[in-house]
N, C-alpha and C positions, 0 to 999 in steps of 0.2 A: 374726227379720228382720235383726238386727244381727250375728248369727253367720255372716258371709260365708264364713269358712273351713270352716264346718260341723264344727267340732271339739268342739262341746258346751260350749266355754268362750269367753269374750270376750277377745280379745287387745287390745293398746293402742288401735289405731285403731277396733276394733269397739266397745270400751267407750265411746269418745268418741261414736261414732254412736248407741249405745244411750242415752247420757245426753241427747243432743240430741233423740232421738225422744221421750223421756219428758218433757222440759221445754219442748218447742215449744208455744207458745200462739198459735193463729191469731188469736184475738180481740185479743191484745196487739199482735201484728205488724200487724194491720189498722189499729189506732188509731195506732200508731207511724208507719206509712207515710202515714196521713192528715195527721198534723201535721208530719212531717219534710219539709223542702224538697227534699232529695235522696234520701230513703229510706235514708240511712246514719247520720245523726246528727240531734240536735235542737239548734238554736241556742238562745240565751237567749230570743229572741222566740218560737220554736216552743214552748219549754217554758212560757212565760208564756201563750201562746194555749191550750195543752192544759190548764193549771191553771184558766184562766177558763172555758173551754167545757165540758170534760169533768168536772172536779172541782168546778166552781162555786165556786172560790176567788176572792174579790173583793178583800179588803183586804190591802194589802202584798204583792201578787203578785211584784213585782220582788225584794223582800228574801227572800221565801220560796223563790223559784226559785234565787236565789244560794246560800241555805243548803243546798238540795238538791244543787246542783252541788258545793259545797265538801265536803259529807259523802260523796257517792257517786261522784264523778268523780275518779279518781286522776291523770289527766293534766292538766298545767298548760295545755295547748293546747286 
């Protein structure tokens, strides 16, 4: 399906498409969209809500969310 050029190999854009096809997770996308206010990102509050409701994390949610952001979010904004 990703071999749009029908060359038998995957060119640059085709490889990216193939990778996305392999890694797309509808269940993760559904949960993300449920908790995201705009469907594009999670605010700190969105993340805290997710941790409380889906992960059943209760104690120190604010600190845990901030640690996750610090560790996995490369953008300062």
